[in-house]
N, C-alpha and C positions, 0 to 999 in steps of 0.2 A: 548441471550434470554432477557437480561435486556433491550436492545435497542428495541426489538420487543414489549415488554410490555409497555415501555414508549411511543412508537409511537402509539400503540393502545389506550392507555389512552388519549393521546392528540387528536386523531381522535374523540373519543367518547365525550370528554369534550368540544371540540370546533366545532364539527360537520363538519369537513373538512378532506379531504384526506391527508394522511401524506406527500406525495410528494408535494401537494399544500402548506402545511404548511412550508415545507423545503424551497420552493422557496420564500414564503412570508417573512419569518423571517431571512433566511440565504443567499440563493443563489442569488436571485434578487438584494438585496442590495450590493452584491459584484460584480454585473455586469455579472453574470453567467447565460447562457441560455442553453448551449449544454450539459445537463446532464439528464439522464433518469434512474429512479430507477427500473431496471429490466423489463422495458416495451419497447417493440420493436415498437416505434412510427413511423408514416409515415416519419417524417423529418429525420430519421436515414437511410432510404433506400439509397443505393449507397454511403454511407459514412462509413460503417462498415469495419474495417480491417478484412480480411479473416483469420481465424485460420489455422495453419499449423501443421501437426503431426510431430513427430520426424523423420519420413521417408520422409518428404518433400511433403506430400500430403495435398492439401487444402480441407477443409470441412466447412459446415455451422455451426454456433455457436449453432443452435438448436439441433445438434447432441450431444452436451455435456450439454445442459440445456433445459428441457421441457418448462420452463417458457418463453423461447425466441423463441419457435417454430412458433408462429403466431404474425403478426403485431397487436398490441393492445395499445390503449391509456390509458386504465384503468385496466390492469391486476394486478395480485398480485405482491407486492413488497417484498423484503427480506432485513433484516438487516445485512445479512452476505454475499450476493452474487449478481452477475449480475448487478452491476452498469455499465451503458453505458455512456461514456464520451470522450471528446477530451482531448489531452494533455494540451491545453491552458486553457480549462475550469477547469481542476483539479488543474493546477498550480495557477489559480486565487483563488481557494478554499484554497490551501495550504498557499498562501500568507496571506489570511484572518485569518487562524489559527495562523500563526506566529505573525501577528500583533495584535491579540486579546490577551491582557495581561492576562485576566482571564484564557483562555484556556491554553496558553503557560506556565504560572506560575503554574497552577494546574497540568499540565502534568509532570512538573519537581519536584513537591512536593510529598514526600512519602505518605502522608496521602490519596492521591487520587487514588492510585493503589496498586494492590497486588504484592508484591515483594518476590522473593525467591532466595536463593543461587543457583548457577549453578554447584557448585563443585560436581563432581562425576556423574552428569547426563549423561546418555548413549548417547544422541543425542546433547543436547544443551551445554554441558560442553565445555569449551575452554581450549586448551592446549597451554600455553604460550611459545611454542618452537619457535625458530628462531625470538625471540624478538616480538612475536605477541601480540598486545594489546588486552587484554581480558576484557569483561564486568564482573564485580564482582557479579552482580545480574541482575535479569530479571523479568518482570511482565507485567501486563496489566493496561492501563489507561482507558480513556473514549473512548473505541473502538480502541485504538492503543496499540501496543506493546512497552514496555519501556525497554531500556538497560542502565544500570548505569555503567559508566566507572569511573576511579579514578578522573578525572578532569571535566567530563561533562556527560550530559544525551543525549541519542539519541532515538528519538521516530520514530516508523515506522509501516507501515502495508502494506499488499499486498495480492496477491492471485495468484494461479497457477492452470489452467485447462489444458485440453489436448493440446490446441494450443494457450493459452493466459497466459501471465506472466505480473504481475504488481508489482511495488515496489515504495512506497512513503515514504520519510524519511526527518527529520529535527532535528536540535539541538536547544532547547530553549535558550541555552547560546550563541551559535555563530550566530543563526538565519540563518544558511545555510540550504538549503533543495534541494530536487530533486524529480521529477516525471518521472518514467521510465516505459513505456508500450512497450511490445514486443509481436508480434503475431507469435510465433513459439514453437513447442514442446520442443526444446532445449534452449528456451529463458532464462531459469534460469542461464545458463552459460554466456550468453551475458549480462544479468543484472549485474551479479557479476563483470564482466570485466569493465562495464561502471562505476560502483561504484569506482573501482580502478582508472580509468582514470580521474574521476572528482577530486579526491584528496582532497575534502573539508572535508570529515569525514573519515580519514584513519582507525580509530578504528573500525567503523562498517563495512567498506569495508574488512578489514582483517578478522574480525570475521565471516562475511557472507561467505567469500571465504572458510574458514576452514569448516564451516557447509556444504556447497555444496560439497566440496571434500570428506568429511567424509560420507555424506548421499548417494552420488551417486558413491562412490568408484572410483573417477577420480582424475587426477592431472591437474589443469588448467595451461595453458602456462603463464609464467611471463610477466606482462605488467608494465612498469615503471609508477610510479604515476606522476601526473602533471595536469596542467589545460588543459582540453580537447579543450577549445576554441583556444589554441595556437598551436594546432597540425594540 
């Protein structure tokens, strides 16, 4: 809601569309063009990954979002949903976030986000069984979720629709990050395994795996950690 209010204030103050402002001040300076804020623009046609249900059936993304039902260059945008992007474009954005010291330092500083203990929480609590690294607290930063571990902070956000799964994460301390987009109803399991294979942030990979197994009541197959590029 805060993002929606800030964006509408900027639109009224500057007399420009919020997406146009985002490109003028953030995206274009980073060399990013292939992003659309919930608007199914003509340049996207024939480039969209087709969502797949958990049963393996393909469907149009408009089936899960009325906002994307029609091709439009100026439809309503949302601060919470329906960002359309390529992996390369979002990777450029993530690099920009990591390299911007104000954003990165602010995300790692407690004063900029709401933090709470996870102890005893029915869903988000972490059980340190099998030497699992647990976040000791959790909260929200500037549109991102913040996990605080003993020796580092991991910042991430993502989304899951019927046939779309996205996870973006990085650590302000290590400056490692990843952009993972999967078009499948069971994609959350694939995302979890990719995190493990990357091996760059084992704490968040182990924590995410436990959450997925607990929430979906499944046991994921073991995959040895390591550098995916060497496999």
